[in-house]
ZABA-900164 format. One record per atom (N, C-alpha, C): residue in one letter; x, y, z. Coordinates in steps of 0.1 Angstrom, whole numbers, always signed. Layout:
// residues N
<r rest="A" px="X" py="Y" pz="Z"/>
...
This chain:
// residues 87
<r rest="M" px="+7" py="-9" pz="+2"/>
<r rest="M" px="+0" py="+2" pz="+0"/>
<r rest="M" px="+10" py="+14" pz="+2"/>
<r rest="T" px="+6" py="+22" pz="-9"/>
<r rest="T" px="+14" py="+34" pz="-9"/>
<r rest="T" px="+8" py="+43" pz="+4"/>
<r rest="A" px="+18" py="+54" pz="+7"/>
<r rest="A" px="+15" py="+62" pz="+16"/>
<r rest="A" px="+4" py="+73" pz="+14"/>
<r rest="R" px="+0" py="+73" pz="+0"/>
<r rest="R" px="-11" py="+83" pz="-4"/>
<r rest="R" px="-25" py="+77" pz="-4"/>
<r rest="S" px="-24" py="+61" pz="-4"/>
<r rest="S" px="-36" py="+53" pz="-4"/>
<r rest="S" px="-43" py="+57" pz="+4"/>
<r rest="T" px="-59" py="+57" pz="+3"/>
<r rest="T" px="-71" py="+60" pz="+9"/>
<r rest="T" px="-81" py="+50" pz="+13"/>
<r rest="P" px="-80" py="+46" pz="+26"/>
<r rest="P" px="-85" py="+31" pz="+28"/>
<r rest="P" px="-105" py="+35" pz="+25"/>
<r rest="V" px="-110" py="+23" pz="+20"/>
<r rest="V" px="-122" py="+25" pz="+18"/>
<r rest="V" px="-129" py="+23" pz="+31"/>
<r rest="V" px="-140" py="+26" pz="+36"/>
<r rest="V" px="-149" py="+30" pz="+47"/>
<r rest="V" px="-160" py="+26" pz="+43"/>
<r rest="K" px="-168" py="+14" pz="+47"/>
<r rest="K" px="-183" py="+13" pz="+43"/>
<r rest="K" px="-192" py="+10" pz="+51"/>
<r rest="G" px="-198" py="+21" pz="+51"/>
<r rest="G" px="-211" py="+24" pz="+61"/>
<r rest="G" px="-207" py="+28" pz="+69"/>
<r rest="S" px="-216" py="+29" pz="+84"/>
<r rest="S" px="-211" py="+31" pz="+98"/>
<r rest="S" px="-221" py="+26" pz="+106"/>
<r rest="A" px="-225" py="+12" pz="+103"/>
<r rest="A" px="-236" py="+7" pz="+115"/>
<r rest="A" px="-227" py="+0" pz="+124"/>
<r rest="S" px="-236" py="+4" pz="+135"/>
<r rest="S" px="-225" py="-1" pz="+148"/>
<r rest="S" px="-233" py="-14" pz="+158"/>
<r rest="L" px="-245" py="-19" pz="+147"/>
<r rest="L" px="-252" py="-32" pz="+154"/>
<r rest="L" px="-243" py="-40" pz="+158"/>
<r rest="H" px="-246" py="-48" pz="+169"/>
<r rest="H" px="-243" py="-64" pz="+166"/>
<r rest="H" px="-224" py="-63" pz="+167"/>
<r rest="G" px="-223" py="-52" pz="+175"/>
<r rest="G" px="-205" py="-52" pz="+178"/>
<r rest="G" px="-198" py="-46" pz="+166"/>
<r rest="K" px="-206" py="-42" pz="+154"/>
<r rest="K" px="-200" py="-39" pz="+141"/>
<r rest="K" px="-190" py="-29" pz="+144"/>
<r rest="P" px="-176" py="-24" pz="+138"/>
<r rest="P" px="-172" py="-10" pz="+143"/>
<r rest="P" px="-180" py="+0" pz="+136"/>
<r rest="T" px="-174" py="+17" pz="+141"/>
<r rest="T" px="-186" py="+23" pz="+133"/>
<r rest="T" px="-174" py="+27" pz="+123"/>
<r rest="A" px="-180" py="+37" pz="+108"/>
<r rest="A" px="-169" py="+41" pz="+102"/>
<r rest="A" px="-160" py="+48" pz="+106"/>
<r rest="A" px="-159" py="+54" pz="+120"/>
<r rest="A" px="-153" py="+65" pz="+123"/>
<r rest="A" px="-140" py="+53" pz="+128"/>
<r rest="R" px="-146" py="+47" pz="+134"/>
<r rest="R" px="-135" py="+36" pz="+144"/>
<r rest="R" px="-128" py="+30" pz="+129"/>
<r rest="R" px="-137" py="+22" pz="+124"/>
<r rest="R" px="-130" py="+17" pz="+110"/>
<r rest="R" px="-122" py="+25" pz="+102"/>
<r rest="R" px="-122" py="+35" pz="+101"/>
<r rest="R" px="-112" py="+45" pz="+93"/>
<r rest="R" px="-99" py="+45" pz="+108"/>
<r rest="V" px="-103" py="+50" pz="+118"/>
<r rest="V" px="-92" py="+50" pz="+126"/>
<r rest="V" px="-79" py="+40" pz="+124"/>
<r rest="E" px="-86" py="+25" pz="+126"/>
<r rest="E" px="-80" py="+14" pz="+128"/>
<r rest="E" px="-74" py="+10" pz="+111"/>
<r rest="D" px="-79" py="+17" pz="+97"/>
<r rest="D" px="-76" py="+16" pz="+83"/>
<r rest="D" px="-63" py="+26" pz="+87"/>
<r rest="W" px="-61" py="+33" pz="+93"/>
<r rest="W" px="-50" py="+44" pz="+93"/>
<r rest="W" px="-38" py="+42" pz="+102"/>
<r rest="I" px="-43" py="+32" pz="+112"/>
<r rest="I" px="-32" py="+31" pz="+118"/>
<r rest="I" px="-26" py="+19" pz="+112"/>
<r rest="Q" px="-33" py="+8" pz="+103"/>
<r rest="Q" px="-23" py="+1" pz="+94"/>
<r rest="Q" px="-14" py="+4" pz="+86"/>
<r rest="I" px="-19" py="+19" pz="+78"/>
<r rest="I" px="-13" py="+23" pz="+69"/>
<r rest="I" px="+0" py="+31" pz="+74"/>
<r rest="V" px="-2" py="+32" pz="+86"/>
<r rest="V" px="+8" py="+42" pz="+93"/>
<r rest="V" px="+22" py="+35" pz="+94"/>
<r rest="R" px="+15" py="+20" pz="+104"/>
<r rest="R" px="+25" py="+12" pz="+106"/>
<r rest="R" px="+30" py="+0" pz="+94"/>
<r rest="G" px="+22" py="+0" pz="+87"/>
<r rest="G" px="+29" py="-7" pz="+75"/>
<r rest="G" px="+41" py="+3" pz="+70"/>
<r rest="E" px="+39" py="+17" pz="+66"/>
<r rest="E" px="+52" py="+24" pz="+60"/>
<r rest="E" px="+66" py="+23" pz="+75"/>
<r rest="Y" px="+60" py="+22" pz="+84"/>
<r rest="Y" px="+72" py="+21" pz="+96"/>
<r rest="Y" px="+79" py="+10" pz="+92"/>
<r rest="L" px="+72" py="+0" pz="+92"/>
<r rest="L" px="+77" py="-17" pz="+90"/>
<r rest="L" px="+86" py="-12" pz="+75"/>
<r rest="E" px="+82" py="-6" pz="+65"/>
<r rest="E" px="+88" py="-8" pz="+52"/>
<r rest="E" px="+97" py="+3" pz="+52"/>
<r rest="I" px="+97" py="+13" pz="+58"/>
<r rest="I" px="+113" py="+23" pz="+57"/>
<r rest="I" px="+121" py="+22" pz="+72"/>
<r rest="P" px="+128" py="+13" pz="+72"/>
<r rest="P" px="+136" py="+13" pz="+86"/>
<r rest="P" px="+144" py="+27" pz="+93"/>
<r rest="G" px="+143" py="+28" pz="+99"/>
<r rest="G" px="+146" py="+43" pz="+106"/>
<r rest="G" px="+137" py="+53" pz="+102"/>
<r rest="L" px="+126" py="+52" pz="+94"/>
<r rest="L" px="+114" py="+63" pz="+95"/>
<r rest="L" px="+117" py="+71" pz="+107"/>
<r rest="L" px="+115" py="+85" pz="+109"/>
<r rest="L" px="+116" py="+93" pz="+117"/>
<r rest="L" px="+108" py="+105" pz="+114"/>
<r rest="L" px="+95" py="+109" pz="+120"/>
<r rest="L" px="+84" py="+114" pz="+114"/>
<r rest="L" px="+78" py="+125" pz="+127"/>
<r rest="T" px="+79" py="+139" pz="+126"/>
<r rest="T" px="+73" py="+146" pz="+137"/>
<r rest="T" px="+57" py="+145" pz="+133"/>
<r rest="R" px="+52" py="+150" pz="+144"/>
<r rest="R" px="+35" py="+148" pz="+140"/>
<r rest="R" px="+28" py="+157" pz="+129"/>
<r rest="S" px="+35" py="+171" pz="+128"/>
<r rest="S" px="+32" py="+176" pz="+116"/>
<r rest="S" px="+33" py="+168" pz="+104"/>
<r rest="Q" px="+47" py="+161" pz="+104"/>
<r rest="Q" px="+54" py="+155" pz="+90"/>
<r rest="Q" px="+40" py="+142" pz="+85"/>
<r rest="V" px="+38" py="+134" pz="+98"/>
<r rest="V" px="+31" py="+125" pz="+97"/>
<r rest="V" px="+13" py="+129" pz="+92"/>
<r rest="Q" px="+13" py="+140" pz="+97"/>
<r rest="Q" px="-2" py="+147" pz="+93"/>
<r rest="Q" px="+3" py="+150" pz="+77"/>
<r rest="R" px="+11" py="+158" pz="+76"/>
<r rest="R" px="+13" py="+162" pz="+60"/>
<r rest="R" px="+14" py="+147" pz="+49"/>
<r rest="F" px="+20" py="+143" pz="+53"/>
<r rest="F" px="+28" py="+130" pz="+46"/>
<r rest="F" px="+16" py="+123" pz="+42"/>
<r rest="W" px="+5" py="+120" pz="+49"/>
<r rest="W" px="-9" py="+111" pz="+51"/>
<r rest="W" px="-21" py="+121" pz="+46"/>
<r rest="G" px="-18" py="+134" pz="+44"/>
<r rest="G" px="-30" py="+139" pz="+45"/>
<r rest="G" px="-40" py="+142" pz="+56"/>
<r rest="L" px="-36" py="+137" pz="+69"/>
<r rest="L" px="-45" py="+138" pz="+79"/>
<r rest="L" px="-50" py="+150" pz="+84"/>
<r rest="D" px="-63" py="+151" pz="+92"/>
<r rest="D" px="-65" py="+159" pz="+99"/>
<r rest="D" px="-58" py="+157" pz="+113"/>
<r rest="A" px="-57" py="+172" pz="+123"/>
<r rest="A" px="-49" py="+165" pz="+137"/>
<r rest="A" px="-59" py="+157" pz="+145"/>
<r rest="V" px="-69" py="+158" pz="+144"/>
<r rest="V" px="-76" py="+149" pz="+157"/>
<r rest="V" px="-75" py="+134" pz="+151"/>
<r rest="L" px="-72" py="+130" pz="+138"/>
<r rest="L" px="-71" py="+114" pz="+134"/>
<r rest="L" px="-55" py="+114" pz="+136"/>
<r rest="C" px="-47" py="+124" pz="+134"/>
<r rest="C" px="-29" py="+121" pz="+135"/>
<r rest="C" px="-28" py="+117" pz="+150"/>
<r rest="D" px="-36" py="+124" pz="+159"/>
<r rest="D" px="-32" py="+123" pz="+171"/>
<r rest="D" px="-36" py="+108" pz="+180"/>
<r rest="Q" px="-51" py="+104" pz="+171"/>
<r rest="Q" px="-53" py="+90" pz="+174"/>
<r rest="Q" px="-49" py="+80" pz="+169"/>
<r rest="I" px="-42" py="+81" pz="+155"/>
<r rest="I" px="-32" py="+73" pz="+154"/>
<r rest="I" px="-16" py="+73" pz="+158"/>
<r rest="L" px="-13" py="+82" pz="+165"/>
<r rest="L" px="+0" py="+82" pz="+169"/>
<r rest="L" px="-5" py="+78" pz="+183"/>
<r rest="D" px="-15" py="+79" pz="+190"/>
<r rest="D" px="-14" py="+79" pz="+207"/>
<r rest="D" px="-17" py="+63" pz="+204"/>
<r rest="A" px="-25" py="+57" pz="+193"/>
<r rest="A" px="-25" py="+42" pz="+192"/>
<r rest="A" px="-12" py="+35" pz="+191"/>
<r rest="L" px="-5" py="+36" pz="+181"/>
<r rest="L" px="+7" py="+33" pz="+177"/>
<r rest="L" px="+19" py="+34" pz="+192"/>
<r rest="T" px="+14" py="+47" pz="+197"/>
<r rest="T" px="+27" py="+49" pz="+209"/>
<r rest="T" px="+23" py="+42" pz="+221"/>
<r rest="G" px="+7" py="+40" pz="+223"/>
<r rest="G" px="+3" py="+31" pz="+234"/>
<r rest="G" px="+7" py="+16" pz="+232"/>
<r rest="T" px="+6" py="+8" pz="+218"/>
<r rest="T" px="+9" py="-6" pz="+221"/>
<r rest="T" px="+26" py="-7" pz="+219"/>
<r rest="R" px="+31" py="+7" pz="+222"/>
<r rest="R" px="+46" py="+5" pz="+218"/>
<r rest="R" px="+56" py="+4" pz="+206"/>
<r rest="F" px="+45" py="+0" pz="+195"/>
<r rest="F" px="+51" py="+3" pz="+183"/>
<r rest="F" px="+59" py="+12" pz="+181"/>
<r rest="L" px="+55" py="+26" pz="+181"/>
<r rest="L" px="+64" py="+37" pz="+180"/>
<r rest="L" px="+65" py="+43" pz="+194"/>
<r rest="E" px="+79" py="+49" pz="+193"/>
<r rest="E" px="+81" py="+58" pz="+205"/>
<r rest="E" px="+87" py="+73" pz="+200"/>
<r rest="K" px="+84" py="+82" pz="+211"/>
<r rest="K" px="+84" py="+94" pz="+206"/>
<r rest="K" px="+99" py="+99" pz="+210"/>
<r rest="T" px="+107" py="+101" pz="+204"/>
<r rest="T" px="+118" py="+109" pz="+207"/>
<r rest="T" px="+118" py="+122" pz="+217"/>
<r rest="R" px="+132" py="+125" pz="+223"/>
<r rest="R" px="+131" py="+139" pz="+233"/>
<r rest="R" px="+128" py="+147" pz="+218"/>
<r rest="G" px="+131" py="+151" pz="+207"/>
<r rest="G" px="+129" py="+157" pz="+200"/>
<r rest="G" px="+117" py="+159" pz="+196"/>
<r rest="G" px="+106" py="+150" pz="+198"/>
<r rest="G" px="+96" py="+151" pz="+196"/>
<r rest="G" px="+92" py="+142" pz="+178"/>
<r rest="A" px="+100" py="+133" pz="+179"/>
<r rest="A" px="+99" py="+125" pz="+162"/>
<r rest="A" px="+90" py="+117" pz="+167"/>
<r rest="F" px="+87" py="+107" pz="+160"/>
<r rest="F" px="+78" py="+95" pz="+161"/>
<r rest="F" px="+88" py="+86" pz="+155"/>
<r rest="V" px="+93" py="+77" pz="+161"/>
<r rest="V" px="+103" py="+64" pz="+153"/>
<r rest="V" px="+94" py="+49" pz="+158"/>
<r rest="R" px="+101" py="+39" pz="+154"/>
<r rest="R" px="+98" py="+28" pz="+154"/>
<r rest="R" px="+104" py="+20" pz="+169"/>
<r rest="A" px="+98" py="+18" pz="+178"/>
<r rest="A" px="+102" py="+11" pz="+193"/>
<r rest="A" px="+112" py="+3" pz="+187"/>
<r rest="H" px="+122" py="-1" pz="+197"/>
<r rest="H" px="+132" py="-11" pz="+190"/>
<r rest="H" px="+128" py="-23" pz="+201"/>
<r rest="A" px="+127" py="-34" pz="+195"/>
<r rest="A" px="+118" py="-48" pz="+199"/>
<r rest="A" px="+126" py="-55" pz="+213"/>
């Protein structure tokens, strides 16, 4: 998947535990950003660079970075950039 790919979001049903469109969108973007960090060793991006690179709004960007740092896939450097965490 390329950096500029846009995930397809179908519907917004929340019946029977199905994810809402908004939740699905966040999960899709998490996988896209995660994939780029896996494909490009040493990738180091600031929050604003992540936002610009994928054309994300501020709220969605924060949700993605929070999720990826929360699972310790990414870590935030002292300079404020996000880099893949060491395993």
